[in-house]
N, C-alpha and C positions, 0 to 999 in steps of 0.2 A: 315246548316248555312253558310258554305263557299260558296256554290253555289249562295245563295241569295246575298251575299256580292260582289261576282264577278260581278253580273249583275248591282249592284248599285255602282260600283267603281267610285271614283272621284280622281282627282289629288291633292296630298298634299305633302309637303316636311317638315320634321322636322329635325333639326340639333341636334344631340345628342353629347354633348361636355363633355370633362373631367372636373370634378370639385371636390372639397373637401367637407367634411362634414360641414365646417365652412361657405361655401358660399351658400349652398342650404337651402331654407326656404320653409315653407308651402305655398300654399297647394300642396300636392302630388296628382296627377291625376292618379288614379289606372286603369291600363290596364288589369291586371290579378291577380288572387288570388289563393292560395293553402293552404290547412291545412294538417298538418301531425299528428294532434291529435285534439280532440275536443277543446282544449285550445290554441294550438300553430299554428299560421298561418302566412303567409307572403303575401305581395302585391308588385307588381312592377309597376312603372309608371314614369312619367316625373315630375320633380320639377325645379323651376327656379334657375338658377345659374347666377346671373347678367342678361345679355341680351340674354342668351341662355338657353337651357334646358338640364338637366342632367337626365340620366336614373338611378333611385334609387330604393332601396329596403327598406321596413319597415316591422317590425315584431310585432306580438302580442303574449302574453303568457296568456291572460285572455279572450280568445274567442271574441276578437274585441273590448273590452271596452277601451283599450289604446294601443298606438303604439309607437315604438321607431325606429330610423334610424338604419340600418345595414351598417357597414363599408365594402365597396368593393373596393379594391385597384385599380383594372384595368377594372372595368365593363364598364364605359362610354368610355374609350379609345378603347376598343374592338369594341363597337357598334358605334363608332364615324362616323358621316356623312353618316349614312345609309338613303337613300332617301325612303320616303313612296310613292311609285309610284302607289299603288293600295290599295283597301280596304282590301286586304289579309295581308298587312304588319302591323300586330299587335303583340306586344311582349306578349308571354305567359310564365307563371312561374309554375314550378312544383318542389316539393321537395319530395324525398322518405323518408327521415329522417332528423335529425339535421345536417348531414354532406353533403349529396349528393343531388344536385339539378341541374335544367336545365332551361335555358331561350331559348325559341324558337320563330321563326318568319322568317325573311329573312336570319338569321344565326341560328346556334345551338351553345350555350355556355354551359359549364359544370363546376360545382364546386364540390370538394370533401373535402372541409374544411369549410363548413357552410357558403359559400358565401364570404369569405374573398378575394379569388382570383378566376378568371374564365379563362377557356381555350376554345378557338374556336375549334369546331369539324368540320373537313373537310369531308363532304359527297357529293355525286354527285348533282350538281345543286345549292347547297347553296352558296349564295353570287352573283349569276347571276341575271339577270333582272327578270326572271320568276320562279326562284327556291325558295322554302320556306318549312318550316315544317308545315304541315297542322294539325297535332294532335300529342300529346305526353302524355303518362301516365306511371306511374311506380307502381309496386307492387311486393312483395315477392322476392326481390332481383334482379329484372330485370326491364329495362326501354324499352319502345317501342315508335317508332316515325314513322309517315307516312310522307315521304319526297317526295314532288313534285319536280321533276328534271327540269321540264319546257322546255324540248327540242321540244315538239310537238307544231307546229305553231298554232293549233286550240284550244288546251286545255293546262293544266299545267302538262300533263303527260310526261313521265311515273311517276306514283306514286308507291313507293315501301315501304314496311314495313321493318324498320331496328330495331335491338335489341342489347342491351349491358347489361352486369352486371352493377348494379348501382354504384359500387365502382370503376369502371375503365372506360376507354374510348375505349373499344374493340368492336366497332360497326360493325355489319355485316348484310347484307340483309337476311331477312327470306325467305327461298326458296319458290317460287311459290305464294307468297302473294303480288300481284301487279295488277295494272289496265291493264298492257300491255302498248303499246306505247302511247295511249291517255287516258286522264281521269282526275279525280279530287279526292282530299282526302275526307274522311268522318270523322268519329270519332272513338276513342278507348274508350271502357268502360270495367272496371274491377270491379268484385265483388267476394269476397270469393275465390280468386285464379283463377277464371274463366275469361278469357280474350276474348274480342270481338273486331274485327277490321272491320269497314265498309269502302269499297272503291267504287268509281264510275267510271267505264270505260266509255269512250266516243267514239261514232261512228259518223263520218262525213257522213251526208245523201246526196242524190242526189241534194237536194235543198241548199246544202252548209250550212246546219244547223248542230247542234250537238245533237245527241241522247244520253241521259245520262241513264246509267243503274246502278244497285247496286249489289255488291258482299259482302257477309258477311263471315268472317273467324273466327274460334273459336279455342282456345287452353285451355287446363286445366293445363298445366305446363309451358307454355311460350316457349316450344321447338318444340313440335309436333303440327302442324296446319292442319285443314281440313275446306273445305267450308261447309257452313251451309245453309239450304234452307230458303228462304224469302217468307212471305205471301203477299207481295205487288204486286199490278197490275203492268205490265211492263211499263206503261206510268208514273209511279210515282218514286220518289226518296226516299230511305229508310234511316232511322236513328235508332240507337240502344242505349238502356240504360239498363244495367243489375242491378237488385235490389239485387239478391243473385246469387249463382251459378246455381240455377235452374229457377229462375223467370227472364224472359227477356222480355223487352217491346220494341216494334217496332212501329214507326210512319212513315206512307207513305204520302208524300206530293206531290201535283201536282194540275193542273187546276187553275192557278192564275186568279183572276178577280178583278180589281180595288181595290187593297189593301187588298184582302182576298185570301184565298187559301184552297182548299180541304185538309183535314187531316184525314186519317183513322188510327186506332190504333189496335194493336194486342198484345196479351199476351201469352207467353209460360210459363208453370209451370214445364216443363220437360227438361230444358236446351236447348231449341230451336228445339227439335224434332218435336213438334206439336204446332200450334198456334190457338188461338180462337180470333175472332174479338170482340172487346169491343166497347164501345160508342165512337163516333167521337169527338175529340177535337173541340172546336168552330171554325167556318169558318173565323171569322175576323182575319186579320193579316197574313202576310207571315211567314211561319215556320222558326224559328231560331235554337232552340236546344231542346233536351229532356233530362230529368234526372229522376232517380228512386231511391227510398229507399224501404225497406221492407214494409212501410206503405203508400207510396204515389207515384204517378207519376206526373211529372210537364212538361209542354210544354211551351216554350217561343216563342212568335211571335211578329212581328212588321210591321207596314206600316204607316198609318197616326197616329196611336197610338201604344203603346207598352203594351204587355200583358204577364202575366204568368197565364196559366190555370192549375189547379191542380185537381186531382182525388184522393179520399181517399177510394174508394171502387172498386179497380181493373179496373178503366176506365169506369164503368157503368154510372157515373155522373161526370160532370165537373163544377168547380166554377172558377170565375176570382179572383185570389188572389192578383194580382198586376196590377194596371192601373194608371200610374203616371199622374200628371197634364200636364207635358211637355213630351209628348210621341213622337213616331215615330222613335226613335233611337233604334238600335238593342241591344240584350242581349247576353252575352257570359259567359263562365265559369260557367254555371248553374250546380249545383251539391249539393248533400247532404253529409255532413260530419258525421252526425249521423242520427238517425231516427227523431230527432227534429230539428237539426241545418242544415241550408243550406246556400249557397252563390251564388251570381251572380253579374256580372259587367254590369251596365247600361251605354250605350253610345258607342261612337266610337272615336278612337284617332284622326280622322279627325276634330272632334269638341271637343278638350280636356276639354273645360270648363264645359262640361256636364257629364264627366266621374264620376261614383259613384260606390262604393261597397255597395251592399244590402245584408242583412242577414235575415233569418227567424230563430226563436227560438221556433216555435210551429209546426214544421213539414211541413211548406209550406202554412199554412193558411194565414199568413200575412208576409209582407216583409218591412223592414225599412232601411233607409239610415244610413250607419256607417261612422262616422268621422274618417278618417285615417290620420289626421294631426299628424305626429310623434313629440315626445318631444325630 
């Protein structure tokens, strides 16, 4: 997903200014969503504060049926005047529990009191023109972040995996889990204590192009990591989604052609030791993201239209479960919170008027827009 958005990057500037709860009104334009239980979830986005925009949080305790504002004393002041200079600059939100959460993007912010106050985390590259957090996930007492330091002139590398205990800001680089000097971030997928981190090293070719490869790392405890084999052809880019500790789904994307892209899919039932090729997700749309539950696999793609393709029989067959009337914008934060409930953000902060939260309550068969206007 990040690779596609880098290619399609356009220039935009959003001023994030300090505001109080009294001045911000609906609508909230959701940029990211996170659920810490089937009922309790949070979104982050921009809301009007007079003539400027405020970065705000809203919370649901009834699985998205209603939303309320969250009070954050210093959130907008920390993020104030961050320029959105590329399509990679999207705020992402994750909470591990009711107290510990993170906002990531051009900066990394952390809270340990339920979002009432936020602290800026200083890691290499963050706050610079090309530095950002490409992926962040938390589980079982630890949080992991892929940090693009942005010092390589041809890519956003080096990209390094960092980790910390969720209840503190004791971040440290995970040994040997990096792209090396050049590369791009991928995604982090966690299921039943099993952690997968995809990275994409880059190599400058003789024709001054960038050859992108994929590296998959795995840990069963968040401390010891090892590289894991990938089934993808070398000319494709791999993405990972873990359904359980043993069931791992890989999508290999490449070969773009006029708004479409080859997508091959593989399933492992033994924790990544072996893979079997399954049915190819449909050709239409450039690959965005992949998600998995114990009962379904979902692939998001966009080009002239926007799609969610879903399989309910281990990838043998695929159905189009989402095709909006106003398509073409990307999908992000695709994920399942239970076997029946899932979330995804439609749209791009460059076009905030189109941003929407979508949810499924039938395991990915249908997706509906959720009104996140807080009370």
